[in-house]
C-alpha positions as CSV (number, residue, x, y, z in Angstrom):
1,X,-5.6,21.4,8.8
2,X,-5.4,18.8,6.2
3,X,-4.2,15.2,7.1
4,X,-1.0,14.4,5.0
5,X,-0.3,10.8,3.3
6,X,2.6,8.9,5.1
7,X,5.3,6.7,3.5
8,X,7.2,4.3,5.4
9,X,10.0,2.5,3.6
10,X,11.2,-0.8,4.5
11,X,15.1,-1.0,5.5
12,X,16.6,-2.5,2.3
13,X,19.4,-4.2,4.5
14,X,16.6,-6.2,6.2
15,X,15.2,-9.6,4.9
16,X,11.7,-9.1,3.0
17,X,8.7,-8.9,5.4
18,X,6.6,-11.7,6.6
19,X,3.0,-11.4,5.8
20,X,1.8,-12.6,9.2
21,X,4.0,-10.1,11.1
22,X,2.8,-7.4,9.0
23,X,-1.1,-8.4,9.4
24,X,-0.4,-8.8,13.3
25,X,1.0,-5.1,13.2
26,X,-2.0,-4.0,11.4
27,X,-4.6,-5.7,13.7
28,X,-2.7,-4.2,16.7
29,X,-3.4,-0.7,15.1
30,X,-7.1,-1.4,15.2
31,X,-7.3,-2.5,11.5
32,X,-8.6,-5.4,9.6
33,X,-6.4,-6.1,6.8
34,X,-7.2,-7.7,3.5
35,X,-5.0,-9.5,1.5
36,X,-4.7,-8.6,-2.2
37,X,-3.1,-10.4,-5.2
38,X,-2.9,-8.7,-8.2
39,X,-1.2,-10.2,-11.5
40,X,1.4,-8.2,-13.5
41,X,0.0,-5.3,-15.3
42,X,-2.9,-4.6,-13.1
43,X,-4.2,-0.9,-13.0
44,X,-6.8,0.5,-10.6
45,X,-8.1,3.7,-11.9
46,X,-8.4,6.8,-10.0
47,X,-10.4,6.7,-6.9
48,X,-10.7,8.2,-3.3
49,X,-12.5,6.8,-0.1
50,X,-14.4,8.1,2.4
51,X,-11.9,6.5,5.1
52,X,-7.9,6.6,5.2
53,X,-6.4,3.4,3.6
54,X,-3.3,1.6,4.5
55,X,-1.5,-0.2,1.4
56,X,1.5,-2.5,2.9
57,X,3.4,-4.4,0.1
58,X,4.2,-8.1,1.1
59,X,6.0,-8.7,-2.2
60,X,6.3,-6.9,-5.5
61,X,6.4,-3.3,-6.7
62,X,3.5,-0.9,-6.9
63,X,3.2,2.7,-8.4
64,X,0.4,4.8,-6.5
65,X,-0.5,7.9,-8.8
66,X,-1.5,11.1,-6.4
67,X,-2.6,14.5,-7.7
68,X,1.0,16.0,-7.8
69,X,3.5,13.1,-7.6
70,X,3.7,9.3,-8.3
71,X,5.4,6.9,-5.6
72,X,6.9,3.7,-6.2
73,X,6.3,1.1,-3.5
74,X,9.0,-1.6,-2.8
75,X,8.6,-5.0,-0.8
76,X,7.9,-3.9,2.7
77,X,7.1,-0.3,1.8
78,X,3.9,1.0,3.8
79,X,1.9,4.1,2.5
80,X,-1.1,5.7,4.4
81,X,-3.6,7.8,2.4
82,X,-6.1,10.0,4.3
83,X,-9.7,9.8,3.4
84,X,-10.6,11.7,0.2
85,X,-7.3,11.3,-1.3
86,X,-7.7,10.6,-5.1
87,X,-5.2,8.0,-6.2
88,X,-4.8,5.4,-8.7
89,X,-2.5,2.3,-8.6
90,X,-0.5,0.2,-11.0
91,X,1.4,-3.1,-10.6
92,X,4.9,-2.7,-12.0
93,X,6.6,-5.9,-10.8
94,X,6.8,-9.0,-13.7
95,X,5.5,-11.4,-11.5
96,X,2.7,-9.6,-9.9
97,X,2.2,-8.0,-6.2
98,X,0.6,-9.1,-3.1
99,X,-0.5,-6.1,-0.7
100,X,-2.3,-6.0,2.7
101,X,-5.1,-3.2,2.5
102,X,-6.5,-1.7,5.6
103,X,-9.0,0.9,6.7
104,X,-10.7,2.2,9.9
């Protein structure tokens, strides 16, 4: 059975996430997170990886394109993409975006 992507939305009635807390959560799951800072209008062309990838938005807004849909991630949202999932990424927020990337 093919593994599916997983999206977790940050509750809109909560304060924005703290980067350190998100990093600690990823480390507790066995990940080694990398902080990515992208300026406005950054675009990463379609790629896929041999490993599963977590992308957790610390600040800003991203659009992730998959084969059959686009997903907009807001501050605090977390997306897991299984190994081999083709995807592209575009920064939508005017002041850029900060996210944590992790793989294992």
